[in-house]
N, C-alpha and C positions, 0 to 999 in steps of 0.2 A: 563744428564751430572752429574757427581759426584761433591760434594763440594770439593774444592772451585771454580771449574770452572763454575758451574751453577750460583754462586753469581756474578762472573765477567761478565757473559753474561747478567744477569739481570741488572747490572750496565750499560752495554753498551746500552741496550734498553732504559734506561732512558735519554740517551744523545741525542742530535740532530743527525739525520741520518748521518752516516759516512761510508756508503757502498762503495763509491768511494775510500775513504782513505784506507779502509781495503783492497780493491782490489789492490791498489798500494803496500800495505805491502806484500800481497801474491806474487805479481810479483817480487818485490825486494828481498824478503827473500827466496822464495822457487822456483820460476819459472826461473828466470835469471840463477841461478847456474845449471839448468837442461835444457839448450838449449834456453830458452827465450820465447817459444811459448806454448800456452796451449789451449785446447778445452774448449769452454764455458761450456759444461756439467760438466767438472771437477770443475769449479768455482761454478756452481749452487749446486753441491753436497756438497761442503764445506759450502757455505752460508746457506744451509738447516740446518746444524748443529748449526748455530747461530739463527735459526728461522727467517731468512730474506727471504721474498717472492721472487720468481724467477723474477717476473715482476720488482721489485725494482732493482734487480741485473742487469737485461738487460738494464734498463734505465741508471743505473750508468755506465755501460760499454760503452754504446753509447755516453754518455756525455764525458767520458774520451777520446774516439776516436775523437769526434768533437773538443775537446780542444787541440788535438795534442799530447796526451800522448801515445796513443795506436793506432795500426792499426789492422784492421780486415781482415782476409782472409777466404773466403767461399770456402769450398770443398763439393760439393753436397749440402746437407741441413745443414751441420755442419758449425759452425763459430769458428774460432781460432783467438786468440789475441796475439800480442807481442808488446813490447815497441818500439817506434820509436826513432830516434836519439836523439831528445830532452829529452825523458824520460831516455834513457841510460846514457846521460851525467850527468843528475841530480842524477841518481842512483849510478853512479860510485863515485861521491863525497859523497853522503849520506852513501854508504856502508862503506867507510873508516871511516867516522865520527861515525857510529854506532858500527861497529864490530872491527875496528883496528886503533884507533886513534894513531898517531905517537907521540913519546915523544917530548915535547917542547924544542926547542933550542932558547928560547926567549933571546934577547940581552938587554932587558931593554928599548926597544923602541917600538913605535907603528906605524902601517901603517895607514895613514889618506887618505881617498878618498873624493873628492869634486865632487858632481854631480849637474850639472846646472839645466836643465829644469825639470818640474814636470813630464813630460812624461817619460823622462829617469829614473827618480827616481822610478816611478811606475813599469817600465819594469825590473828594477834590484833589487827591494826590496826583493822579496822572495829568489832570488839566493844569495844575500849578507847575509841575515839572516841564510840561510842554510850553508853558508861557514864559519859562526862564527863571522861575523861583527855585531857590535852594532852601534846605531845611537843616539848621544847625541843631535843633532839638525837636522832639515830638510835638506836633501841634503848632510849631513856630516856622513861618516861611518868610524869606527875605529876597528882595531883588532891588537893583538900583531904582531910585525914585523915578517915576514916569512910566514904568512897565505896566501895561494894562492888567487889571485883575480879572481872571476868567469868571464867568457866571457861576460856575460851580463853587466858588469861594466868596460869593457876594455877601454872605452873612458873617464873614470873619470880622473880628475887631481889627481896624486898620490904624497904624501909627506910622509916623515918619521920624526917622532917627538919623543921627550922624554917628559915624564910627571911624575914627582916624587912627593913624600910627599903628601901634601894636594891636589894639582892639579891632581895628578895621581889617588888618591882615588875618587875624584869628577868625573873625566872622566869615571872611571869604573862604579860608581853608576848611572850616567846619560846615559850611553851607553847600559848597560845590566840590566834587572830586576832580579838581582841575588837572591833577597829574594823570588820572585815568582818562580824562577827556583828551588830553594832549597825546597820550599813547594811542588812543583810538584814531585820532587824526593822522598820526604818523603811519599807522597800519593801513588806513584808507589810502593814503598817498602811495605807499609801497605797492598796494594791490592794483591801483589804477594808473600809475605812471606809464606802464607799458602800453596802455590803451592810447594815452596821449601821444606817445612816441609813434605808434602805428598811424594815427591820424596825421601827425606832422610829416610822416614819410609819404603821405597820400596813398597809403596801402588801402585799397578799396574794401569796404565792408558792404555786403548785400543789405537790402532793406530790412530783412528779417534779423540779420546780425546787428544792424544799427539799432533797431528797436529793442532787442534783447539787451544790448550793452547799455542803452539809455536807462532802461528800467532798473537794471542791476546797479548802475552808477548811483541813481537817486535812492534806491533801496538802502545801499550801504551808507551813503552820505547822510541821509535823514536820520539813521540810527545814531549817528554821532551828533549832528548839529542840533537835533531836537533835545538833546541833553546838555547842550552848551548854552549857558545863560546869555551869551553874547555881551559880556561885560564891557564897559568902556575901556579903551586902550590903556588908560592910565592905571587901571586895576590889574592888568594882565602882565605876565612875564614878558621880557623883551623878545625872547625867542618863541613866543606863542605860535604854534603851527596852524591854528585855525584860519589865518589869513591865506597862507599858502595852499591849504586844502581847498578853500573856497575858490581860489583862482584856478586851481587844477580842475575842479569839478565844473566850473563854468566854461573853461576852454573845451573840455571833452564834450559837455552837453551841447554846446552850440555847434561843434563839429559833427555830432551825430544827428542833430535835429532834422535836417532836410530829408535824409534817407529814412529815418524812423517815422516821420510823418507820412511818407509815401507808403510804408507798410500799412499804416492805419487807413490810408485812402483805399487801399486794395482789399484789406481784410476786415476792417472794422465796420460794424453795422449796429443799428438800433431798431426800434419798432417801425420806423418809417423808411428804413433802407440804409444806404451808406451814411456814415457819420458826417455831420456837418463840419465844415472847415473851422479850424481854431481861429480865434481873434488875434489881434496884434499883441495882446498881453503875453502870449506864449513866446513871441520872438524877443520880448524884453527881459525875459528871465536871465539872471546873472549879468545884466547889463553893466552894473557897477564894477563887476570883476573885469569886464573888457576895458572899461575906462582906466582901471588900475593897471592893467597889463600894458596899455599904451603909455 
């Protein structure tokens, strides 16, 4: 792999194993837009580019299936995987958060959820975080009014409150680790700025390199943005790096997309043969970032 892609892969190897998380990125970013089902062999070929052993990949896929994220379909000796309903619901929400967040219509008020038992809290925690809620106290979740409440927290007591001046700032600081999120955005930009520079120099990446870079880009970006509540601009610091990180991600993504899709055209398959072409929605990802750049 060329620089800087090789350096990013080396960085990935130094982290705890994230094979299952990367597989989820592949499904959400690349497979769902092309029918949702993929042959295990396609995944193994991709992970080989990351120097991840096939046994590790098979184990990760089995675990994702056992945990209710994926279902396996065997046709002869071949295994095919697709997201189950639980996974699709999570991905539908995550897709909007990552690629097409809606402009805030914040009214100056907050949605407050009160969740009683610790069992209910555990069951709803990840869904609430991914929906943009923060938690200042155990069992208490908050988001700007208008943020949809996930199904997992449907039984919560719901209140709408206002919090201004000192109380509002304190509520923000205790609900969301904005300093850590800002640092994560800055680290993301430092990691992927050389990729943008390479694209801007029109230094060619092969189809396989473009697909690898695309998946790693979204893998690292979603780890930050899904923990970002996407607060209204009026509630954020003036130097908030989330906007610049999104623009960077969008520029790189759109620069990689044509060659990355060609790799899927040549190597991706499902039960019926080659993967179907993606719809127009794929080309609209990060479209707001392109408008901002102009």
